[in-house]
C-alpha positions as CSV (number, residue, x, y, z in Angstrom):
1,M,0.0,0.2,0.0
2,P,1.7,3.5,-0.8
3,R,2.1,5.8,2.0
4,T,2.8,9.7,1.6
5,T,5.4,11.2,3.8
6,P,6.9,14.7,3.6
7,F,10.5,14.9,3.8
8,I,13.5,17.5,3.6
9,G,15.1,16.3,0.8
10,I,18.9,17.2,0.4
11,P,19.8,17.8,-3.2
12,D,22.9,16.2,-4.3
13,G,23.6,16.1,-7.6
14,E,21.0,14.1,-9.2
15,A,20.4,12.0,-6.0
16,I,18.3,13.2,-3.0
17,A,19.5,12.6,0.5
18,L,17.2,11.8,3.2
19,V,18.3,12.1,6.8
20,C,16.3,9.4,9.1
21,S,16.5,11.4,12.1
22,N,12.8,11.0,13.5
23,W,13.3,14.2,15.3
24,G,16.3,12.5,17.3
25,Q,14.3,9.8,19.0
26,Q,15.9,6.4,19.8
27,R,14.3,4.7,16.9
28,N,14.7,5.0,13.3
29,P,11.5,6.3,11.5
30,C,9.2,3.8,10.1
31,W,9.4,5.0,6.7
32,Y,13.3,4.0,6.8
33,Y,12.1,0.0,7.1
34,N,9.5,0.6,4.3
35,L,12.4,1.9,1.8
36,K,14.7,-0.8,3.1
37,K,12.0,-3.5,2.0
38,H,10.8,-1.7,-0.9
39,P,13.6,0.7,-2.3
40,P,11.8,1.9,-5.3
41,A,9.7,5.1,-4.4
42,E,8.1,7.9,-6.2
43,L,9.4,11.3,-5.0
44,A,7.1,14.1,-5.6
45,F,8.8,17.6,-5.7
46,I,7.7,21.2,-5.5
47,T,10.4,23.6,-6.8
48,A,11.1,27.3,-5.2
49,L,9.2,28.6,-8.1
50,G,6.4,26.6,-7.3
51,D,6.6,24.1,-10.0
52,S,6.3,20.4,-9.4
53,Y,7.2,17.1,-10.8
54,A,7.3,13.3,-9.7
55,A,9.8,10.6,-10.6
56,T,10.8,7.2,-9.3
57,Y,13.9,6.9,-7.3
58,V,15.5,3.8,-5.5
59,A,16.8,4.0,-1.8
60,N,20.2,2.9,-0.7
61,D,21.5,3.3,2.7
62,V,24.7,5.6,3.2
63,T,27.5,3.2,4.5
64,D,30.5,4.9,3.7
65,N,31.5,7.1,6.8
66,D,33.1,10.1,4.3
67,E,29.8,10.0,2.3
68,Y,27.6,10.0,5.5
69,E,29.6,12.9,7.0
70,R,29.5,14.9,3.6
71,L,25.8,14.4,3.4
72,W,25.2,15.2,6.9
73,Q,26.9,18.5,6.7
74,K,24.9,19.4,3.5
75,A,21.8,18.1,5.6
76,C,22.5,20.7,8.5
77,D,23.2,23.4,5.8
78,V,19.5,22.9,4.6
79,Y,17.8,22.6,8.2
80,I,19.5,23.7,11.5
81,G,17.3,21.3,13.5
82,Y,19.3,18.2,12.4
83,P,22.5,19.0,15.0
84,K,20.0,19.1,17.8
85,Y,18.4,15.8,16.7
86,R,21.9,14.2,16.9
87,L,22.4,15.1,20.4
88,R,18.7,13.9,21.2
89,A,19.4,10.6,19.5
90,A,22.5,10.3,21.8
91,N,23.4,6.6,21.1
92,R,21.9,6.1,18.0
93,R,23.6,6.9,14.8
94,I,21.0,8.8,12.6
95,L,21.1,6.9,9.3
96,S,21.1,8.5,5.9
97,M,19.5,7.1,2.7
98,S,20.5,8.4,-1.0
99,M,17.7,8.3,-3.4
100,T,18.8,7.9,-7.1
101,P,16.8,8.2,-10.0
102,E,15.5,4.8,-11.4
103,A,17.1,4.1,-14.8
104,V,14.7,4.2,-17.5
């Protein structure tokens, strides 16, 4: 069953990075497990100019530490709440996923 979840997507070239912060709670968000089980997902976008479009992307965990930190910094540049979420999460590493466009 399709689900709709609003995100702050972090543009990264053709990919979109998603931060699995769950507002800094001790558990990963449920949507993370949905994407793990069903990696293809339709992302719908609204641009700063008000244009909208949708495309299918495929979710992958960001496992490389350097890549993770690079994307984490980009995320913090986009949304100032992420550092607070990291403090709140304490013992949980806030995961990231990279959504890459599905090959046509």
